[in-house]
N, C-alpha and C positions, 0 to 999 in steps of 0.2 A: 088334570082336576082332581085336587086329594079331601078325601073325607077323612071326618074324625070321629073314629066309634069310640063310646067310652065303654068299657066292660067291667065289673064290679066284680073285684077278689076278697074275699072276707070284708074286710073292715075297709082295705084300701082299695081306691079308685085310681084305672092306670086308664092315659088317652095314648089309643093306638092309631096312628096313621098310617091309612092303607087308599093303595092305590084302586081307580074304579077297575082298570087293567088286571086287578087280582079277581073281578068278577065275569068282566065281560071279556070276550075275543078281540083283540084289536082289526079294524079294518082299514087296508090301507087303500089310498085312491088310485086307480090308473089313471086318472087327468093329470096332463102335464100344464104346467106354465106357457104361456103365448111364448116367452124366452128360451123356454126348453125345444117347442115347437120350430123356434125361429132358428136355434142354433142346430136343430138338427137335422132341418131342409140344408142350412149354408153347408154343413159335413157332407148329404150326401151328390150336394153341384162339386163340391170339391172333390169326390171322389169319381163323379162321372168325365169329369173334366181332364183328371189325370190318366184317365184308363182314355178318353177319347169315344167316349160312349156315344153312340149314334143309332138307337131302336126306334120303331116305331116311323122309319124316314123309304122314301124309294125316288130314285132319278126317272124320269119321264121324259121321252122327247116332245115338246110343244110343236108345233107347226108355226112358222115366221116368228117363233121366238126364239130357238135352240131348247137349251135343258133347265127343269125345273123338277123341285123339288118336292113330294107330294106326301101327307101322312097315309101310313099305312094302318094305325093308329090314333084312339083320340087325346086328346091334348088337353087339358081343364085351364081355365084363366087360372094366368101366373105361373102357370108351369114350365120349366125348364124342358125345351124343345130342340136345342143344336148349337153346340159352338160355330163361332169364327172364326175358323182355326187356321194360319198361316207364320209367317214368320216376322216380331214383334221388333221394328227398325226404327230409327232417329227417323226426323223429321228431314233433316238435310237429305238421308241417303234416301227415302219416300222419295224426293222431288229427282233427285237423281235418276231411280231405275223409272219413274214415269218417262222421262226423257227418251229410254233406252227403249222401254216400251211401245213409244209412239212412234219409233223408227223401223217397228218389224208389223206389218199386217196383221201377220198371223198369231200376233201374240196381243190375249185380252189382257185386260188392269184390273186386278181384283185386291184394288188398295184401299182401304178403308180406315180413315183419319178421326181420333177421337181425343178427347181430352180426358185426364185422371188426375182427380186432385189437382187442378190447374195445369199440368203437364201435358206437353202435345204427345203424341203418340200415334204410330202407321202399323196397322197389320196387314202385311203383304199377303194376298193368297192366291198370286197370279199362279203359281205352281201347280202341278194336277199332282194331289197327292190322294184322291181318294177320299179325303173329307166333304163332306156334305156341304155343310154351313156356307161356303165359297159360293153354291150354283142358286141358293134362294134368290128368289125375281125379288125386282121391286114393284110399290104398290102405294101410293098416298094414304090409300086405306088398310093396308095389309093386315094381318091376323097374330103378326109379331112386332116386338119391339125390341131394342136393345137394350142390355145393361152392362158397366162393366163392374169385377169383380177383382180382387186380389186375391191369388191362390200361388202359394209359396214366394210371394213377394213378387209379383209377377202378376200386371194387371192382362184382364182376360174378357173377351168379349164373347157376352153370349143370345143367343136370342131367347124371349122369353112368350108364352100365348098371349098373346092382348087380350083374345076373346076366346071362348070354346072350340075347339078346332075339331071336328070329324073325319075321319076316315075317307080319303078319297078328295079332300080340300087341299087347295097346293098353298105350299108357305110362299109367305109373301112380307115385306117389311120397306119401310119409307126408308132410302139410300140417303134422304136427306139434303144432297144437293140440289140447289135453286140457281146455281150462278148461271149466268147468261150466256158465257163459255160452254159450260157443260150443257145447258139447254140446245144451243145452238148445234151442238154436234148429237145430242142425246135427248130427242125432243119426247118421247118416253118417260123420262125422267117427271113430266109436268102431270103424266098420269097416274 
């Protein structure tokens, strides 16, 4: 805002323009735009994924179920919890590996099929790597949802809190497989 001030010097009037900031201190707002907040969240998520961050999680054995992942801290709705981490492979390679895994009763199958920008992908997390996302169990009414994001040109699959998750809660998400064949072999997918 500019304010004009007229001064009289002798017989001559001078018109001087002064800014209000010459008279008052400038206060800067700490508020950030929604776009700035969204960009900061994206950068923090990418940082966590590049470094394999898995804070606030613990694996426990569950009777008649096997391993499961539990929260050791609260997670708020919309917050990143863990990555479903594994080897990103082609669909052709995924089908080949599934056939191989079916031959060995001691090998589980931790394949996650998804599409990103109409391109099919698969993450094979069958190998024991110590990463926890592969151990998150199924529930049709889970407290996590999957989201695909691009990091350094590679699609990554993350699990985000669908609702508030409290300390001690088991982490669960819907595997989404409702095929007749899968339900015959794994009836727990209907739960």
